[in-house]
SEFIZA-3560 file (N, C-alpha, C; in Angstrom, 3 decimals):
REM SEFIZA-3560
<numar><xx>79.873</xx><yy>129.153</yy><zz>136.848</zz><atom>N</atom></numar>
<numar><xx>80.997</xx><yy>129.664</yy><zz>136.346</zz><atom>CA</atom></numar>
<numar><xx>81.321</xx><yy>129.709</yy><zz>134.805</zz><atom>C</atom></numar>
<numar><xx>80.896</xx><yy>130.777</yy><zz>134.490</zz><atom>N</atom></numar>
<numar><xx>81.524</xx><yy>131.142</yy><zz>133.260</zz><atom>CA</atom></numar>
<numar><xx>82.480</xx><yy>131.104</yy><zz>132.502</zz><atom>C</atom></numar>
<numar><xx>82.900</xx><yy>130.470</yy><zz>131.575</zz><atom>N</atom></numar>
<numar><xx>84.508</xx><yy>130.686</yy><zz>131.023</zz><atom>CA</atom></numar>
<numar><xx>84.685</xx><yy>132.134</yy><zz>130.183</zz><atom>C</atom></numar>
<numar><xx>85.605</xx><yy>132.448</yy><zz>130.636</zz><atom>N</atom></numar>
<numar><xx>85.851</xx><yy>134.043</yy><zz>130.223</zz><atom>CA</atom></numar>
<numar><xx>86.322</xx><yy>133.613</yy><zz>128.771</zz><atom>C</atom></numar>
<numar><xx>85.687</xx><yy>134.925</yy><zz>127.690</zz><atom>N</atom></numar>
<numar><xx>85.882</xx><yy>134.663</yy><zz>126.438</zz><atom>CA</atom></numar>
<numar><xx>87.265</xx><yy>134.552</yy><zz>125.880</zz><atom>C</atom></numar>
<numar><xx>88.074</xx><yy>135.187</yy><zz>126.556</zz><atom>N</atom></numar>
<numar><xx>89.777</xx><yy>134.744</yy><zz>126.219</zz><atom>CA</atom></numar>
<numar><xx>90.021</xx><yy>133.576</yy><zz>126.436</zz><atom>C</atom></numar>
<numar><xx>89.331</xx><yy>132.682</yy><zz>127.233</zz><atom>N</atom></numar>
<numar><xx>90.137</xx><yy>131.377</yy><zz>127.233</zz><atom>CA</atom></numar>
<numar><xx>89.404</xx><yy>130.381</yy><zz>126.149</zz><atom>C</atom></numar>
<numar><xx>88.114</xx><yy>130.640</yy><zz>125.964</zz><atom>N</atom></numar>
<numar><xx>87.497</xx><yy>130.079</yy><zz>124.938</zz><atom>CA</atom></numar>
<numar><xx>88.225</xx><yy>130.162</yy><zz>123.462</zz><atom>C</atom></numar>
<numar><xx>88.456</xx><yy>131.665</yy><zz>123.342</zz><atom>N</atom></numar>
<numar><xx>89.129</xx><yy>132.285</yy><zz>122.123</zz><atom>CA</atom></numar>
<numar><xx>90.245</xx><yy>131.658</yy><zz>121.839</zz><atom>C</atom></numar>
<numar><xx>91.349</xx><yy>131.290</yy><zz>123.132</zz><atom>N</atom></numar>
<numar><xx>92.532</xx><yy>130.418</yy><zz>123.124</zz><atom>CA</atom></numar>
<numar><xx>92.385</xx><yy>129.199</yy><zz>122.568</zz><atom>C</atom></numar>
<numar><xx>91.249</xx><yy>128.666</yy><zz>123.052</zz><atom>N</atom></numar>
<numar><xx>91.288</xx><yy>127.154</yy><zz>122.834</zz><atom>CA</atom></numar>
<numar><xx>90.860</xx><yy>126.874</yy><zz>121.503</zz><atom>C</atom></numar>
<numar><xx>89.977</xx><yy>127.551</yy><zz>120.732</zz><atom>N</atom></numar>
<numar><xx>89.759</xx><yy>127.650</yy><zz>119.305</zz><atom>CA</atom></numar>
<numar><xx>90.802</xx><yy>128.109</yy><zz>118.539</zz><atom>C</atom></numar>
<numar><xx>91.561</xx><yy>129.137</yy><zz>118.812</zz><atom>N</atom></numar>
<numar><xx>93.307</xx><yy>129.145</yy><zz>118.288</zz><atom>CA</atom></numar>
<numar><xx>94.247</xx><yy>127.969</yy><zz>118.232</zz><atom>C</atom></numar>
<numar><xx>94.181</xx><yy>127.287</yy><zz>119.359</zz><atom>N</atom></numar>
<numar><xx>94.856</xx><yy>126.100</yy><zz>119.392</zz><atom>CA</atom></numar>
<numar><xx>94.656</xx><yy>125.204</yy><zz>118.498</zz><atom>C</atom></numar>
<numar><xx>92.903</xx><yy>125.309</yy><zz>118.726</zz><atom>N</atom></numar>
<numar><xx>92.466</xx><yy>123.694</yy><zz>117.668</zz><atom>CA</atom></numar>
<numar><xx>93.035</xx><yy>124.222</yy><zz>116.260</zz><atom>C</atom></numar>
<numar><xx>92.557</xx><yy>125.396</yy><zz>115.705</zz><atom>N</atom></numar>
<numar><xx>92.680</xx><yy>125.548</yy><zz>114.639</zz><atom>CA</atom></numar>
<numar><xx>94.335</xx><yy>125.569</yy><zz>113.921</zz><atom>C</atom></numar>
<numar><xx>95.112</xx><yy>125.659</yy><zz>114.479</zz><atom>N</atom></numar>
<numar><xx>96.565</xx><yy>125.898</yy><zz>115.040</zz><atom>CA</atom></numar>
<numar><xx>97.191</xx><yy>123.906</yy><zz>114.349</zz><atom>C</atom></numar>
<numar><xx>96.522</xx><yy>123.362</yy><zz>115.323</zz><atom>N</atom></numar>
<numar><xx>96.964</xx><yy>121.861</yy><zz>115.216</zz><atom>CA</atom></numar>
<numar><xx>96.015</xx><yy>121.198</yy><zz>114.376</zz><atom>C</atom></numar>
<numar><xx>95.133</xx><yy>121.751</yy><zz>113.555</zz><atom>N</atom></numar>
<numar><xx>94.418</xx><yy>121.225</yy><zz>112.416</zz><atom>CA</atom></numar>
<numar><xx>95.338</xx><yy>121.552</yy><zz>111.345</zz><atom>C</atom></numar>
<numar><xx>95.810</xx><yy>122.871</yy><zz>111.390</zz><atom>N</atom></numar>
<numar><xx>96.550</xx><yy>123.307</yy><zz>110.204</zz><atom>CA</atom></numar>
<numar><xx>97.822</xx><yy>122.626</yy><zz>110.177</zz><atom>C</atom></numar>
<numar><xx>98.563</xx><yy>122.362</yy><zz>111.106</zz><atom>N</atom></numar>
<numar><xx>99.807</xx><yy>121.433</yy><zz>111.486</zz><atom>CA</atom></numar>
<numar><xx>99.571</xx><yy>120.165</yy><zz>110.680</zz><atom>C</atom></numar>
<numar><xx>98.431</xx><yy>119.385</yy><zz>110.800</zz><atom>N</atom></numar>
<numar><xx>97.688</xx><yy>118.119</yy><zz>110.820</zz><atom>CA</atom></numar>
<numar><xx>97.663</xx><yy>118.090</yy><zz>109.293</zz><atom>C</atom></numar>
<numar><xx>97.040</xx><yy>119.294</yy><zz>108.617</zz><atom>N</atom></numar>
<numar><xx>96.727</xx><yy>119.383</yy><zz>107.415</zz><atom>CA</atom></numar>
<numar><xx>97.985</xx><yy>119.145</yy><zz>106.581</zz><atom>C</atom></numar>
<numar><xx>99.000</xx><yy>120.358</yy><zz>107.003</zz><atom>N</atom></numar>
<numar><xx>100.353</xx><yy>120.507</yy><zz>106.352</zz><atom>CA</atom></numar>
<numar><xx>100.858</xx><yy>119.265</yy><zz>105.672</zz><atom>C</atom></numar>
<numar><xx>100.758</xx><yy>118.238</yy><zz>107.146</zz><atom>N</atom></numar>
<numar><xx>101.524</xx><yy>117.228</yy><zz>107.327</zz><atom>CA</atom></numar>
<numar><xx>101.468</xx><yy>116.149</yy><zz>106.268</zz><atom>C</atom></numar>
<numar><xx>99.762</xx><yy>116.102</yy><zz>106.251</zz><atom>N</atom></numar>
<numar><xx>99.364</xx><yy>115.025</yy><zz>105.474</zz><atom>CA</atom></numar>
<numar><xx>99.302</xx><yy>115.697</yy><zz>103.880</zz><atom>C</atom></numar>
<numar><xx>99.710</xx><yy>116.759</yy><zz>103.906</zz><atom>N</atom></numar>
<numar><xx>99.378</xx><yy>117.458</yy><zz>102.392</zz><atom>CA</atom></numar>
<numar><xx>101.124</xx><yy>116.947</yy><zz>102.147</zz><atom>C</atom></numar>
<numar><xx>101.898</xx><yy>117.312</yy><zz>102.614</zz><atom>N</atom></numar>
<numar><xx>103.770</xx><yy>117.102</yy><zz>102.356</zz><atom>CA</atom></numar>
<numar><xx>103.598</xx><yy>115.303</yy><zz>102.382</zz><atom>C</atom></numar>
<numar><xx>103.379</xx><yy>114.901</yy><zz>102.625</zz><atom>N</atom></numar>
<numar><xx>103.297</xx><yy>113.455</yy><zz>103.137</zz><atom>CA</atom></numar>
<numar><xx>102.798</xx><yy>112.689</yy><zz>101.751</zz><atom>C</atom></numar>
<numar><xx>101.864</xx><yy>113.580</yy><zz>101.057</zz><atom>N</atom></numar>
<numar><xx>100.883</xx><yy>112.970</yy><zz>99.678</zz><atom>CA</atom></numar>
<numar><xx>101.587</xx><yy>113.269</yy><zz>98.759</zz><atom>C</atom></numar>
<numar><xx>101.738</xx><yy>114.551</yy><zz>98.722</zz><atom>N</atom></numar>
<numar><xx>102.555</xx><yy>115.462</yy><zz>97.392</zz><atom>CA</atom></numar>
<numar><xx>103.376</xx><yy>114.915</yy><zz>96.505</zz><atom>C</atom></numar>
<numar><xx>104.706</xx><yy>114.063</yy><zz>97.005</zz><atom>N</atom></numar>
<numar><xx>105.578</xx><yy>113.268</yy><zz>96.126</zz><atom>CA</atom></numar>
<numar><xx>105.124</xx><yy>112.400</yy><zz>95.389</zz><atom>C</atom></numar>
<numar><xx>104.182</xx><yy>111.001</yy><zz>96.335</zz><atom>N</atom></numar>
<numar><xx>103.513</xx><yy>110.444</yy><zz>95.873</zz><atom>CA</atom></numar>
<numar><xx>102.560</xx><yy>110.684</yy><zz>94.493</zz><atom>C</atom></numar>
<numar><xx>102.101</xx><yy>111.476</yy><zz>94.769</zz><atom>N</atom></numar>
<numar><xx>100.640</xx><yy>112.144</yy><zz>93.784</zz><atom>CA</atom></numar>
<numar><xx>101.560</xx><yy>112.459</yy><zz>92.525</zz><atom>C</atom></numar>
<numar><xx>102.319</xx><yy>112.994</yy><zz>92.444</zz><atom>N</atom></numar>
<numar><xx>103.410</xx><yy>113.841</yy><zz>91.660</zz><atom>CA</atom></numar>
<numar><xx>103.670</xx><yy>112.503</yy><zz>90.601</zz><atom>C</atom></numar>
<numar><xx>104.427</xx><yy>111.643</yy><zz>91.405</zz><atom>N</atom></numar>
<numar><xx>105.037</xx><yy>110.268</yy><zz>90.857</zz><atom>CA</atom></numar>
<numar><xx>103.656</xx><yy>109.519</yy><zz>90.185</zz><atom>C</atom></numar>
<numar><xx>102.863</xx><yy>109.488</yy><zz>90.496</zz><atom>N</atom></numar>
<numar><xx>101.641</xx><yy>108.719</yy><zz>89.861</zz><atom>CA</atom></numar>
<numar><xx>101.080</xx><yy>109.412</yy><zz>88.838</zz><atom>C</atom></numar>
<numar><xx>101.058</xx><yy>111.013</yy><zz>88.920</zz><atom>N</atom></numar>
<numar><xx>100.890</xx><yy>111.676</yy><zz>87.613</zz><atom>CA</atom></numar>
<numar><xx>101.674</xx><yy>111.506</yy><zz>86.483</zz><atom>C</atom></numar>
<numar><xx>102.622</xx><yy>111.573</yy><zz>86.960</zz><atom>N</atom></numar>
<numar><xx>103.736</xx><yy>111.439</yy><zz>85.773</zz><atom>CA</atom></numar>
<numar><xx>104.123</xx><yy>110.159</yy><zz>85.541</zz><atom>C</atom></numar>
<numar><xx>103.620</xx><yy>109.325</yy><zz>85.634</zz><atom>N</atom></numar>
<numar><xx>103.904</xx><yy>107.702</yy><zz>85.318</zz><atom>CA</atom></numar>
<numar><xx>105.179</xx><yy>107.189</yy><zz>85.533</zz><atom>C</atom></numar>
<numar><xx>105.607</xx><yy>107.358</yy><zz>86.759</zz><atom>N</atom></numar>
<numar><xx>106.837</xx><yy>107.127</yy><zz>87.434</zz><atom>CA</atom></numar>
<numar><xx>106.955</xx><yy>105.697</yy><zz>87.770</zz><atom>C</atom></numar>
<numar><xx>107.825</xx><yy>104.437</yy><zz>87.240</zz><atom>N</atom></numar>
<numar><xx>107.479</xx><yy>103.519</yy><zz>87.536</zz><atom>CA</atom></numar>
<numar><xx>107.813</xx><yy>102.969</yy><zz>88.828</zz><atom>C</atom></numar>
<numar><xx>108.187</xx><yy>103.923</yy><zz>89.722</zz><atom>N</atom></numar>
<numar><xx>108.262</xx><yy>103.416</yy><zz>91.035</zz><atom>CA</atom></numar>
<numar><xx>107.092</xx><yy>104.432</yy><zz>92.122</zz><atom>C</atom></numar>
<numar><xx>106.426</xx><yy>104.959</yy><zz>91.584</zz><atom>N</atom></numar>
<numar><xx>105.620</xx><yy>105.433</yy><zz>92.319</zz><atom>CA</atom></numar>
<numar><xx>105.124</xx><yy>105.048</yy><zz>93.494</zz><atom>C</atom></numar>
<numar><xx>104.877</xx><yy>103.796</yy><zz>93.670</zz><atom>N</atom></numar>
<numar><xx>104.460</xx><yy>103.272</yy><zz>95.215</zz><atom>CA</atom></numar>
<numar><xx>105.913</xx><yy>103.657</yy><zz>96.033</zz><atom>C</atom></numar>
<numar><xx>107.162</xx><yy>103.462</yy><zz>95.696</zz><atom>N</atom></numar>
<numar><xx>107.932</xx><yy>103.394</yy><zz>96.588</zz><atom>CA</atom></numar>
<numar><xx>108.482</xx><yy>104.791</yy><zz>96.866</zz><atom>C</atom></numar>
<numar><xx>107.871</xx><yy>106.021</yy><zz>95.984</zz><atom>N</atom></numar>
<numar><xx>107.930</xx><yy>107.479</yy><zz>96.244</zz><atom>CA</atom></numar>
<numar><xx>107.087</xx><yy>107.496</yy><zz>97.640</zz><atom>C</atom></numar>
<numar><xx>105.966</xx><yy>107.069</yy><zz>97.323</zz><atom>N</atom></numar>
<numar><xx>104.927</xx><yy>107.096</yy><zz>98.584</zz><atom>CA</atom></numar>
<numar><xx>105.207</xx><yy>106.969</yy><zz>99.593</zz><atom>C</atom></numar>
<numar><xx>106.021</xx><yy>105.409</yy><zz>99.488</zz><atom>N</atom></numar>
<numar><xx>106.265</xx><yy>105.066</yy><zz>101.249</zz><atom>CA</atom></numar>
<numar><xx>107.463</xx><yy>105.605</yy><zz>101.589</zz><atom>C</atom></numar>
<numar><xx>108.547</xx><yy>106.342</yy><zz>100.509</zz><atom>N</atom></numar>
<numar><xx>109.467</xx><yy>107.108</yy><zz>101.106</zz><atom>CA</atom></numar>
<numar><xx>109.198</xx><yy>108.625</yy><zz>101.609</zz><atom>C</atom></numar>
<numar><xx>108.235</xx><yy>109.147</yy><zz>100.788</zz><atom>N</atom></numar>
<numar><xx>107.919</xx><yy>110.539</yy><zz>101.394</zz><atom>CA</atom></numar>
<numar><xx>107.166</xx><yy>110.301</yy><zz>102.833</zz><atom>C</atom></numar>
<numar><xx>106.383</xx><yy>109.172</yy><zz>103.243</zz><atom>N</atom></numar>
<numar><xx>105.599</xx><yy>109.241</yy><zz>104.490</zz><atom>CA</atom></numar>
<numar><xx>106.607</xx><yy>108.766</yy><zz>105.398</zz><atom>C</atom></numar>
<numar><xx>107.639</xx><yy>107.556</yy><zz>105.017</zz><atom>N</atom></numar>
<numar><xx>108.635</xx><yy>107.303</yy><zz>105.857</zz><atom>CA</atom></numar>
<numar><xx>109.676</xx><yy>108.757</yy><zz>106.490</zz><atom>C</atom></numar>
<numar><xx>110.163</xx><yy>109.367</yy><zz>105.415</zz><atom>N</atom></numar>
<numar><xx>110.683</xx><yy>110.625</yy><zz>105.731</zz><atom>CA</atom></numar>
<numar><xx>110.458</xx><yy>111.561</yy><zz>106.572</zz><atom>C</atom></numar>
<numar><xx>108.984</xx><yy>111.811</yy><zz>106.543</zz><atom>N</atom></numar>
<numar><xx>108.192</xx><yy>112.804</yy><zz>107.413</zz><atom>CA</atom></numar>
<numar><xx>108.350</xx><yy>112.089</yy><zz>108.654</zz><atom>C</atom></numar>
<numar><xx>108.098</xx><yy>110.978</yy><zz>108.923</zz><atom>N</atom></numar>
<numar><xx>107.703</xx><yy>109.933</yy><zz>110.242</zz><atom>CA</atom></numar>
<numar><xx>109.460</xx><yy>110.209</yy><zz>110.803</zz><atom>C</atom></numar>
<numar><xx>110.353</xx><yy>109.870</yy><zz>109.991</zz><atom>N</atom></numar>
<numar><xx>111.478</xx><yy>109.759</yy><zz>110.884</zz><atom>CA</atom></numar>
<numar><xx>112.327</xx><yy>111.606</yy><zz>110.399</zz><atom>C</atom></numar>
<numar><xx>112.075</xx><yy>112.927</yy><zz>110.611</zz><atom>N</atom></numar>
<numar><xx>112.406</xx><yy>113.440</yy><zz>110.644</zz><atom>CA</atom></numar>
<numar><xx>112.791</xx><yy>114.724</yy><zz>109.385</zz><atom>C</atom></numar>
<numar><xx>112.046</xx><yy>114.369</yy><zz>108.197</zz><atom>N</atom></numar>
<numar><xx>112.218</xx><yy>115.394</yy><zz>107.165</zz><atom>CA</atom></numar>
<numar><xx>113.095</xx><yy>115.531</yy><zz>106.534</zz><atom>C</atom></numar>
<numar><xx>114.341</xx><yy>115.096</yy><zz>107.189</zz><atom>N</atom></numar>
<numar><xx>115.633</xx><yy>115.247</yy><zz>106.310</zz><atom>CA</atom></numar>
<numar><xx>115.881</xx><yy>115.239</yy><zz>104.849</zz><atom>C</atom></numar>
<numar><xx>115.101</xx><yy>113.989</yy><zz>104.464</zz><atom>N</atom></numar>
<numar><xx>115.591</xx><yy>113.473</yy><zz>103.190</zz><atom>CA</atom></numar>
<numar><xx>113.872</xx><yy>113.872</yy><zz>102.417</zz><atom>C</atom></numar>
<numar><xx>113.024</xx><yy>114.360</yy><zz>102.298</zz><atom>N</atom></numar>
<numar><xx>111.833</xx><yy>114.513</yy><zz>101.798</zz><atom>CA</atom></numar>
<numar><xx>112.270</xx><yy>115.369</yy><zz>100.682</zz><atom>C</atom></numar>
<numar><xx>112.742</xx><yy>116.234</yy><zz>100.726</zz><atom>N</atom></numar>
<numar><xx>113.248</xx><yy>117.185</yy><zz>99.156</zz><atom>CA</atom></numar>
<numar><xx>113.770</xx><yy>116.079</yy><zz>98.045</zz><atom>C</atom></numar>
<numar><xx>114.638</xx><yy>115.300</yy><zz>98.922</zz><atom>N</atom></numar>
<numar><xx>115.111</xx><yy>114.154</yy><zz>97.931</zz><atom>CA</atom></numar>
<numar><xx>114.237</xx><yy>113.298</yy><zz>97.348</zz><atom>C</atom></numar>
<numar><xx>113.153</xx><yy>112.817</yy><zz>97.872</zz><atom>N</atom></numar>
<numar><xx>112.187</xx><yy>112.274</yy><zz>97.839</zz><atom>CA</atom></numar>
<numar><xx>111.247</xx><yy>112.969</yy><zz>96.656</zz><atom>C</atom></numar>
<numar><xx>111.047</xx><yy>114.259</yy><zz>96.926</zz><atom>N</atom></numar>
<numar><xx>110.448</xx><yy>115.098</yy><zz>95.964</zz><atom>CA</atom></numar>
<numar><xx>110.918</xx><yy>115.199</yy><zz>94.638</zz><atom>C</atom></numar>
<numar><xx>112.189</xx><yy>114.905</yy><zz>94.441</zz><atom>N</atom></numar>
<numar><xx>113.062</xx><yy>115.489</yy><zz>93.270</zz><atom>CA</atom></numar>
<numar><xx>112.921</xx><yy>114.025</yy><zz>92.572</zz><atom>C</atom></numar>
<numar><xx>112.988</xx><yy>112.662</yy><zz>93.298</zz><atom>N</atom></numar>
<numar><xx>112.984</xx><yy>111.525</yy><zz>92.937</zz><atom>CA</atom></numar>
<numar><xx>111.351</xx><yy>111.312</yy><zz>92.244</zz><atom>C</atom></numar>
<numar><xx>110.691</xx><yy>112.178</yy><zz>92.649</zz><atom>N</atom></numar>
<numar><xx>109.014</xx><yy>112.278</yy><zz>92.042</zz><atom>CA</atom></numar>
<numar><xx>108.970</xx><yy>112.653</yy><zz>90.707</zz><atom>C</atom></numar>
<numar><xx>110.071</xx><yy>113.523</yy><zz>90.506</zz><atom>N</atom></numar>
<numar><xx>109.889</xx><yy>114.134</yy><zz>89.176</zz><atom>CA</atom></numar>
<numar><xx>111.013</xx><yy>113.411</yy><zz>88.349</zz><atom>C</atom></numar>
<numar><xx>111.934</xx><yy>112.762</yy><zz>88.387</zz><atom>N</atom></numar>
<numar><xx>112.929</xx><yy>111.904</yy><zz>87.557</zz><atom>CA</atom></numar>
<numar><xx>112.354</xx><yy>110.825</yy><zz>86.682</zz><atom>C</atom></numar>
<numar><xx>112.614</xx><yy>110.792</yy><zz>85.715</zz><atom>N</atom></numar>
<numar><xx>111.875</xx><yy>109.785</yy><zz>84.857</zz><atom>CA</atom></numar>
<numar><xx>113.249</xx><yy>108.584</yy><zz>85.022</zz><atom>C</atom></numar>
<numar><xx>112.721</xx><yy>107.579</yy><zz>85.141</zz><atom>N</atom></numar>
<numar><xx>113.830</xx><yy>106.581</yy><zz>84.900</zz><atom>CA</atom></numar>
<numar><xx>113.808</xx><yy>106.103</yy><zz>83.911</zz><atom>C</atom></numar>
<numar><xx>115.202</xx><yy>105.784</yy><zz>83.262</zz><atom>N</atom></numar>
<numar><xx>115.440</xx><yy>105.302</yy><zz>81.803</zz><atom>CA</atom></numar>
<numar><xx>114.710</xx><yy>104.121</yy><zz>81.533</zz><atom>C</atom></numar>
<numar><xx>114.470</xx><yy>103.862</yy><zz>80.215</zz><atom>N</atom></numar>
<numar><xx>113.973</xx><yy>102.383</yy><zz>79.733</zz><atom>CA</atom></numar>
<numar><xx>114.748</xx><yy>101.506</yy><zz>79.841</zz><atom>C</atom></numar>
<numar><xx>114.886</xx><yy>100.358</yy><zz>80.096</zz><atom>N</atom></numar>
<numar><xx>115.521</xx><yy>99.489</yy><zz>80.055</zz><atom>CA</atom></numar>
<numar><xx>115.817</xx><yy>98.297</yy><zz>78.736</zz><atom>C</atom></numar>
<numar><xx>117.007</xx><yy>98.389</yy><zz>78.394</zz><atom>N</atom></numar>
<numar><xx>117.161</xx><yy>97.442</yy><zz>77.013</zz><atom>CA</atom></numar>
<numar><xx>117.053</xx><yy>96.452</yy><zz>76.648</zz><atom>C</atom></numar>
<numar><xx>116.179</xx><yy>95.824</yy><zz>75.846</zz><atom>N</atom></numar>
<numar><xx>115.800</xx><yy>94.470</yy><zz>75.649</zz><atom>CA</atom></numar>
<numar><xx>117.462</xx><yy>93.806</yy><zz>75.500</zz><atom>C</atom></numar>
<numar><xx>117.023</xx><yy>92.299</yy><zz>75.526</zz><atom>N</atom></numar>
<numar><xx>118.145</xx><yy>91.508</yy><zz>75.019</zz><atom>CA</atom></numar>
<numar><xx>118.371</xx><yy>91.583</yy><zz>73.716</zz><atom>C</atom></numar>
<numar><xx>117.325</xx><yy>91.698</yy><zz>72.873</zz><atom>N</atom></numar>
<numar><xx>117.474</xx><yy>91.797</yy><zz>71.381</zz><atom>CA</atom></numar>
<numar><xx>118.185</xx><yy>92.909</yy><zz>70.882</zz><atom>C</atom></numar>
<numar><xx>118.613</xx><yy>94.136</yy><zz>71.732</zz><atom>N</atom></numar>
<numar><xx>118.973</xx><yy>95.186</yy><zz>70.992</zz><atom>CA</atom></numar>
<numar><xx>120.761</xx><yy>95.152</yy><zz>70.968</zz><atom>C</atom></numar>
//
């Protein structure tokens, strides 16, 4: 019994959609950490962890993490100043 072309086409479309969704989630998870490392952010690892954590737990704070990746932390003043 041969598989109709439309069934095969539907499976291919489904696989492409799932692969695109996975690639999008991975790209969104990596982006803030990569930006923070590139900009020399002092808490780049925390930005990376925050990005993945917010994606896993609902995406609500992801824009905040993205902004945090762009924020430059002020230098701490030494005791001699």
